[in-house]
C-alpha positions as YAML, in Angstrom:
chain: A
units: angstrom
residues:
- id: 1
  name: MET
  ca: [-7.93, 10.44, -18.03]
- id: 2
  name: PRO
  ca: [-5.90, 10.40, -14.29]
- id: 3
  name: ALA
  ca: [-7.24, 12.15, -11.28]
- id: 4
  name: ALA
  ca: [-5.21, 15.43, -10.16]
- id: 5
  name: THR
  ca: [-2.35, 14.52, -7.71]
- id: 6
  name: LEU
  ca: [-3.08, 15.07, -4.33]
- id: 7
  name: SER
  ca: [-0.63, 17.64, -2.56]
- id: 8
  name: LEU
  ca: [0.21, 19.10, 0.89]
- id: 9
  name: LEU
  ca: [3.17, 20.99, -0.42]
- id: 10
  name: PRO
  ca: [4.11, 24.18, -2.28]
- id: 11
  name: ASP
  ca: [4.23, 23.92, -5.92]
- id: 12
  name: ARG
  ca: [7.58, 24.78, -6.53]
- id: 13
  name: ALA
  ca: [7.47, 25.33, -10.29]
- id: 14
  name: GLY
  ca: [8.53, 28.68, -11.10]
- id: 15
  name: LEU
  ca: [10.08, 30.01, -7.35]
- id: 16
  name: PRO
  ca: [13.67, 31.25, -7.19]
- id: 17
  name: ARG
  ca: [16.10, 28.63, -5.59]
- id: 18
  name: GLY
  ca: [17.09, 28.81, -2.05]
- id: 19
  name: ARG
  ca: [15.64, 30.06, 0.87]
- id: 20
  name: ALA
  ca: [17.30, 33.73, 0.97]
- id: 21
  name: ALA
  ca: [15.46, 34.25, -2.37]
- id: 22
  name: LEU
  ca: [11.99, 33.36, -0.70]
- id: 23
  name: SER
  ca: [9.87, 36.20, 0.92]
- id: 24
  name: GLU
  ca: [8.97, 35.34, 4.34]
- id: 25
  name: ALA
  ca: [6.03, 34.66, 3.70]
- id: 26
  name: GLU
  ca: [6.83, 31.96, 1.15]
- id: 27
  name: VAL
  ca: [9.24, 30.66, 4.02]
- id: 28
  name: GLY
  ca: [5.75, 30.54, 6.29]
- id: 29
  name: ALA
  ca: [4.12, 28.58, 3.77]
- id: 30
  name: ALA
  ca: [6.87, 26.61, 3.02]
- id: 31
  name: HIS
  ca: [6.92, 25.20, 7.03]
- id: 32
  name: ARG
  ca: [3.43, 25.03, 7.02]
- id: 33
  name: ALA
  ca: [3.01, 22.41, 4.25]
- id: 34
  name: ARG
  ca: [5.97, 20.39, 5.41]
- id: 35
  name: ILE
  ca: [4.48, 20.09, 9.07]
- id: 36
  name: MET
  ca: [1.24, 19.12, 7.55]
- id: 37
  name: GLN
  ca: [3.06, 16.25, 5.02]
- id: 38
  name: ALA
  ca: [5.19, 15.02, 7.97]
- id: 39
  name: VAL
  ca: [2.05, 14.80, 10.57]
- id: 40
  name: THR
  ca: [0.63, 12.94, 7.32]
- id: 41
  name: ASP
  ca: [3.39, 10.64, 7.00]
- id: 42
  name: GLU
  ca: [3.88, 10.16, 10.55]
- id: 43
  name: VAL
  ca: [0.50, 8.83, 11.46]
- id: 44
  name: ALA
  ca: [0.61, 7.19, 8.73]
- id: 45
  name: GLU
  ca: [3.55, 5.12, 9.61]
- id: 46
  name: VAL
  ca: [3.27, 4.71, 13.59]
- id: 47
  name: GLY
  ca: [-0.64, 5.74, 13.94]
- id: 48
  name: TYR
  ca: [-1.99, 8.54, 15.31]
- id: 49
  name: ALA
  ca: [-1.97, 7.54, 19.21]
- id: 50
  name: ARG
  ca: [2.08, 7.38, 18.98]
- id: 51
  name: THR
  ca: [2.67, 10.34, 16.88]
- id: 52
  name: THR
  ca: [4.24, 13.00, 18.76]
- id: 53
  name: VAL
  ca: [5.44, 16.57, 17.91]
- id: 54
  name: ALA
  ca: [8.63, 15.41, 18.20]
- id: 55
  name: GLY
  ca: [8.52, 12.99, 15.76]
- id: 56
  name: ILE
  ca: [6.96, 14.99, 13.42]
- id: 57
  name: THR
  ca: [9.33, 18.01, 13.68]
- id: 58
  name: ALA
  ca: [12.11, 15.14, 12.93]
- id: 59
  name: ARG
  ca: [10.44, 14.22, 10.11]
- id: 60
  name: ALA
  ca: [9.65, 17.59, 8.91]
- id: 61
  name: ARG
  ca: [13.29, 19.00, 9.86]
- id: 62
  name: ILE
  ca: [12.49, 21.76, 11.57]
- id: 63
  name: SER
  ca: [12.14, 23.14, 15.34]
- id: 64
  name: ARG
  ca: [9.69, 22.85, 18.08]
- id: 65
  name: THR
  ca: [9.74, 26.71, 18.17]
- id: 66
  name: THR
  ca: [8.75, 26.60, 14.64]
- id: 67
  name: PHE
  ca: [6.16, 23.95, 14.89]
- id: 68
  name: TYR
  ca: [4.14, 25.72, 17.40]
- id: 69
  name: GLN
  ca: [4.56, 28.95, 15.12]
- id: 70
  name: TRP
  ca: [2.00, 27.25, 13.33]
- id: 71
  name: PHE
  ca: [-0.05, 25.00, 15.31]
- id: 72
  name: ALA
  ca: [-1.20, 23.84, 19.15]
- id: 73
  name: GLY
  ca: [-0.33, 20.87, 18.88]
- id: 74
  name: LYS
  ca: [-0.53, 17.13, 16.93]
- id: 75
  name: GLU
  ca: [-4.29, 17.37, 16.83]
- id: 76
  name: GLU
  ca: [-4.28, 21.07, 15.21]
- id: 77
  name: SER
  ca: [-1.70, 19.95, 12.89]
- id: 78
  name: PHE
  ca: [-3.31, 16.55, 11.59]
- id: 79
  name: ALA
  ca: [-6.91, 18.67, 11.20]
- id: 80
  name: ALA
  ca: [-5.53, 21.08, 9.23]
- id: 81
  name: ALA
  ca: [-4.04, 18.73, 6.80]
- id: 82
  name: HIS
  ca: [-7.06, 16.32, 6.88]
- id: 83
  name: GLU
  ca: [-9.08, 19.63, 6.13]
- id: 84
  name: ALA
  ca: [-6.84, 20.67, 3.12]
- id: 85
  name: ILE
  ca: [-6.69, 16.44, 1.68]
- id: 86
  name: SER
  ca: [-10.15, 16.42, 1.74]
- id: 87
  name: GLU
  ca: [-11.14, 19.54, 0.12]
- id: 88
  name: GLN
  ca: [-8.63, 18.56, -2.63]
- id: 89
  name: LEU
  ca: [-10.68, 14.97, -2.85]
- id: 90
  name: VAL
  ca: [-14.01, 16.81, -2.95]
- id: 91
  name: GLN
  ca: [-12.66, 19.25, -6.04]
- id: 92
  name: VAL
  ca: [-10.75, 15.93, -8.03]
- id: 93
  name: ILE
  ca: [-13.91, 14.38, -7.65]
- id: 94
  name: ARG
  ca: [-16.33, 17.08, -9.04]
- id: 95
  name: GLU
  ca: [-14.42, 17.75, -11.69]
- id: 96
  name: ARG
  ca: [-13.83, 14.79, -13.03]
- id: 97
  name: ALA
  ca: [-17.29, 13.51, -12.90]
- id: 98
  name: ALA
  ca: [-18.17, 17.25, -14.43]
- id: 99
  name: THR
  ca: [-16.80, 16.12, -17.65]
- id: 100
  name: THR
  ca: [-19.95, 14.31, -19.17]
- id: 101
  name: PRO
  ca: [-23.72, 15.90, -19.51]
- id: 102
  name: ASP
  ca: [-25.77, 16.25, -16.25]
- id: 103
  name: SER
  ca: [-28.10, 13.42, -17.97]
- id: 104
  name: ALA
  ca: [-25.14, 11.19, -17.33]
- id: 105
  name: TRP
  ca: [-25.88, 10.29, -13.81]
- id: 106
  name: GLN
  ca: [-24.35, 6.38, -13.78]
- id: 107
  name: ASP
  ca: [-21.64, 7.59, -15.98]
- id: 108
  name: ARG
  ca: [-20.70, 10.49, -13.25]
- id: 109
  name: ILE
  ca: [-20.93, 8.34, -10.23]
- id: 110
  name: ALA
  ca: [-18.42, 5.74, -12.23]
- id: 111
  name: LEU
  ca: [-15.65, 9.19, -12.93]
- id: 112
  name: GLY
  ca: [-16.47, 10.39, -9.32]
- id: 113
  name: VAL
  ca: [-15.00, 6.71, -7.63]
- id: 114
  name: GLN
  ca: [-12.92, 6.40, -10.43]
- id: 115
  name: ALA
  ca: [-10.73, 9.65, -9.92]
- id: 116
  name: LEU
  ca: [-11.25, 8.71, -5.48]
- id: 117
  name: ALA
  ca: [-10.00, 5.17, -5.79]
- id: 118
  name: HIS
  ca: [-7.24, 6.26, -8.09]
- id: 119
  name: SER
  ca: [-6.20, 9.84, -5.76]
- id: 120
  name: LEU
  ca: [-6.11, 7.74, -2.74]
- id: 121
  name: GLU
  ca: [-3.81, 4.61, -4.70]
- id: 122
  name: ALA
  ca: [-1.36, 7.44, -5.70]
- id: 123
  name: ARG
  ca: [-1.03, 8.83, -2.24]
- id: 124
  name: PRO
  ca: [-1.22, 5.97, 0.32]
- id: 125
  name: THR
  ca: [-0.20, 7.63, 3.01]
- id: 126
  name: PHE
  ca: [-3.09, 10.10, 2.71]
- id: 127
  name: ALA
  ca: [-5.26, 7.39, 2.35]
- id: 128
  name: ARG
  ca: [-3.84, 5.37, 5.86]
- id: 129
  name: SER
  ca: [-4.30, 8.74, 8.04]
- id: 130
  name: TYR
  ca: [-7.49, 10.05, 6.58]
- id: 131
  name: LEU
  ca: [-9.66, 7.16, 5.99]
- id: 132
  name: VAL
  ca: [-8.21, 4.79, 8.86]
- id: 133
  name: GLU
  ca: [-6.51, 6.33, 11.80]
- id: 134
  name: VAL
  ca: [-8.74, 9.50, 11.34]
- id: 135
  name: HIS
  ca: [-11.42, 7.54, 13.60]
- id: 136
  name: GLY
  ca: [-9.13, 7.35, 16.70]
- id: 137
  name: ALA
  ca: [-8.07, 10.91, 16.65]
- id: 138
  name: GLY
  ca: [-10.63, 12.56, 18.89]
- id: 139
  name: GLU
  ca: [-13.38, 14.23, 18.76]
- id: 140
  name: ARG
  ca: [-13.06, 17.38, 16.82]
- id: 141
  name: LEU
  ca: [-11.57, 15.29, 14.09]
- id: 142
  name: GLY
  ca: [-14.28, 12.88, 14.20]
- id: 143
  name: GLN
  ca: [-16.66, 15.91, 13.83]
- id: 144
  name: GLN
  ca: [-14.59, 17.39, 10.99]
- id: 145
  name: ARG
  ca: [-14.51, 13.51, 9.75]
- id: 146
  name: ASP
  ca: [-18.20, 14.31, 9.39]
- id: 147
  name: ARG
  ca: [-18.54, 16.99, 7.94]
- id: 148
  name: VAL
  ca: [-16.06, 15.60, 5.06]
- id: 149
  name: VAL
  ca: [-18.75, 12.81, 4.54]
- id: 150
  name: ASP
  ca: [-21.64, 15.33, 4.74]
- id: 151
  name: ARG
  ca: [-20.20, 17.72, 1.56]
- id: 152
  name: HIS
  ca: [-19.74, 14.38, -0.39]
- id: 153
  name: ALA
  ca: [-23.06, 12.90, 0.31]
- id: 154
  name: ARG
  ca: [-24.25, 16.77, -0.99]
- id: 155
  name: SER
  ca: [-21.91, 16.12, -4.17]
- id: 156
  name: LEU
  ca: [-23.70, 12.85, -4.58]
- id: 157
  name: ALA
  ca: [-27.57, 14.47, -4.43]
- id: 158
  name: ARG
  ca: [-26.33, 17.20, -6.22]
- id: 159
  name: VAL
  ca: [-25.89, 14.60, -9.29]
- id: 160
  name: ALA
  ca: [-29.33, 13.34, -9.06]
- id: 161
  name: GLY
  ca: [-30.49, 17.29, -8.88]
- id: 162
  name: LEU
  ca: [-28.73, 18.57, -12.17]
- id: 163
  name: ALA
  ca: [-30.05, 14.69, -13.75]
- id: 164
  name: ALA
  ca: [-33.17, 15.59, -12.95]
- id: 165
  name: ALA
  ca: [-33.18, 18.93, -14.41]
- id: 166
  name: ALA
  ca: [-31.97, 17.72, -17.29]
- id: 167
  name: GLY
  ca: [-34.92, 15.26, -17.63]
- id: 168
  name: ALA
  ca: [-32.83, 12.02, -16.96]
- id: 169
  name: SER
  ca: [-35.27, 9.22, -15.20]
- id: 170
  name: VAL
  ca: [-33.15, 9.62, -11.49]
- id: 171
  name: ARG
  ca: [-34.59, 9.44, -7.96]
- id: 172
  name: ILE
  ca: [-33.64, 12.37, -5.97]
- id: 173
  name: PRO
  ca: [-32.62, 10.40, -2.73]
- id: 174
  name: THR
  ca: [-32.74, 11.45, 1.02]
- id: 175
  name: GLN
  ca: [-30.33, 12.97, 3.12]
- id: 176
  name: TRP
  ca: [-29.66, 9.86, 5.04]
- id: 177
  name: GLU
  ca: [-29.55, 7.56, 1.78]
- id: 178
  name: VAL
  ca: [-26.57, 9.52, 0.12]
- id: 179
  name: VAL
  ca: [-25.05, 10.01, 4.03]
- id: 180
  name: GLY
  ca: [-24.99, 6.01, 4.39]
- id: 181
  name: ALA
  ca: [-23.59, 5.47, 0.61]
- id: 182
  name: ILE
  ca: [-20.55, 7.84, 1.09]
- id: 183
  name: GLY
  ca: [-20.08, 5.71, 4.88]
- id: 184
  name: ALA
  ca: [-20.37, 2.54, 2.97]
- id: 185
  name: THR
  ca: [-17.61, 3.86, 0.07]
- id: 186
  name: GLU
  ca: [-15.29, 4.73, 3.13]
- id: 187
  name: GLU
  ca: [-15.51, 1.25, 5.34]
- id: 188
  name: LEU
  ca: [-15.22, -0.50, 1.92]
- id: 189
  name: PHE
  ca: [-11.93, 1.79, 1.31]
- id: 190
  name: ALA
  ca: [-10.59, 1.46, 4.80]
- id: 191
  name: ARG
  ca: [-10.91, -2.38, 4.77]
- id: 192
  name: GLN
  ca: [-9.07, -2.92, 1.88]
- id: 193
  name: ILE
  ca: [-6.41, -0.33, 3.69]
- id: 194
  name: ARG
  ca: [-6.13, -1.61, 6.95]
- id: 195
  name: ARG
  ca: [-5.64, -5.23, 5.17]
- id: 196
  name: THR
  ca: [-2.65, -3.80, 2.98]
- id: 197
  name: PRO
  ca: [0.55, -3.91, 4.57]
- id: 198
  name: PRO
  ca: [2.39, -0.20, 5.11]
- id: 199
  name: ARG
  ca: [4.96, -0.96, 2.52]
- id: 200
  name: ARG
  ca: [3.19, -3.06, -0.15]
- id: 201
  name: ARG
  ca: [1.34, -1.39, -3.03]
- id: 202
  name: LEU
  ca: [-2.58, 0.15, -2.38]
- id: 203
  name: ARG
  ca: [-4.52, -1.19, -4.83]
- id: 204
  name: LEU
  ca: [-8.31, 0.22, -4.59]
- id: 205
  name: ALA
  ca: [-9.30, -0.39, -8.44]
- id: 206
  name: GLY
  ca: [-11.10, -3.51, -7.74]
- id: 207
  name: LEU
  ca: [-13.61, -1.59, -5.24]
- id: 208
  name: VAL
  ca: [-14.63, 0.89, -7.41]
- id: 209
  name: ASP
  ca: [-17.47, -1.13, -8.96]
- id: 210
  name: PRO
  ca: [-18.80, -2.04, -6.22]
- id: 211
  name: VAL
  ca: [-19.02, 1.48, -5.14]
- id: 212
  name: VAL
  ca: [-21.08, 2.35, -8.25]
- id: 213
  name: THR
  ca: [-23.31, 0.02, -7.55]
- id: 214
  name: ILE
  ca: [-23.97, 1.05, -3.95]
- id: 215
  name: HIS
  ca: [-24.65, 4.94, -5.05]
- id: 216
  name: THR
  ca: [-26.53, 3.78, -8.64]
- id: 217
  name: ALA
  ca: [-29.09, 2.04, -6.56]
- id: 218
  name: VAL
  ca: [-29.38, 5.05, -4.23]
- id: 219
  name: LEU
  ca: [-30.25, 7.11, -7.54]
- id: 220
  name: ARG
  ca: [-31.96, 4.68, -9.52]
- id: 221
  name: PRO
  ca: [-35.84, 5.25, -9.90]
- id: 222
  name: LEU
  ca: [-37.57, 2.35, -7.59]
...
C-alpha cells in the first residue's frame, strides 16, 4: 500500500473555480500555502543561504506585500512549511504502522520506515529541504528539527510499549536509544539525498532494510 502523498497546497477538489468564487479566508489560506510550497522549492533548488524573499515571491507569484501579510521573513515561512510537513510525516508513518497488530512490532517498524521512504521519494524537494538544507537554516530551525526527532523517537518508543502490553517479547528502549535510532535514520536518508543530483530520481528504498535493522536492534530483547 503506497504512503499518503505529502502536500502543502490545499485540496482543490470541491472548491468553486476562480478567485472571485472563493471566500477571503480561502484566498488567504491559498496564499499562505503557496508561500510555503515556494520556499520549500526555492530552498531545495538554490539552498537555504541563497534563498531570498524575492525568490520566494517570484516562485509563488505573489507580491511582497502579500508575503509579509503572512510571514516576517524567509525563516518564518520555512519554519512553517517544515512544521507542516513534519506533522504529516509523523501521521503517515503512524497510520501505516497501525495497520498491523500491536504485538507485531517488527512489522510495524518495517511499514513505518517504508512509508517514510516512499513519501520522501515522491516529494524530493521536501526531502532535500527538510533533511539536508534544514541543518543550515539557523537556530530556530535547529530547535524545531530537534522537536521533530523527539516526536519520531516517542513514536518508536510507543511501538515498544504497545507491543509489551500485548505480550510480545520486546525491550523498552531508553530515550537516548530511540533518539539515536531516529538520528541514524535521518543521516542515512540525508546522505543519499545529498548524493542524488537535483534532477535525478531520488531512490531511498535501498535504505529501508538497514534502517529497519537499526530500529529493531534497539527494541530486540538482550
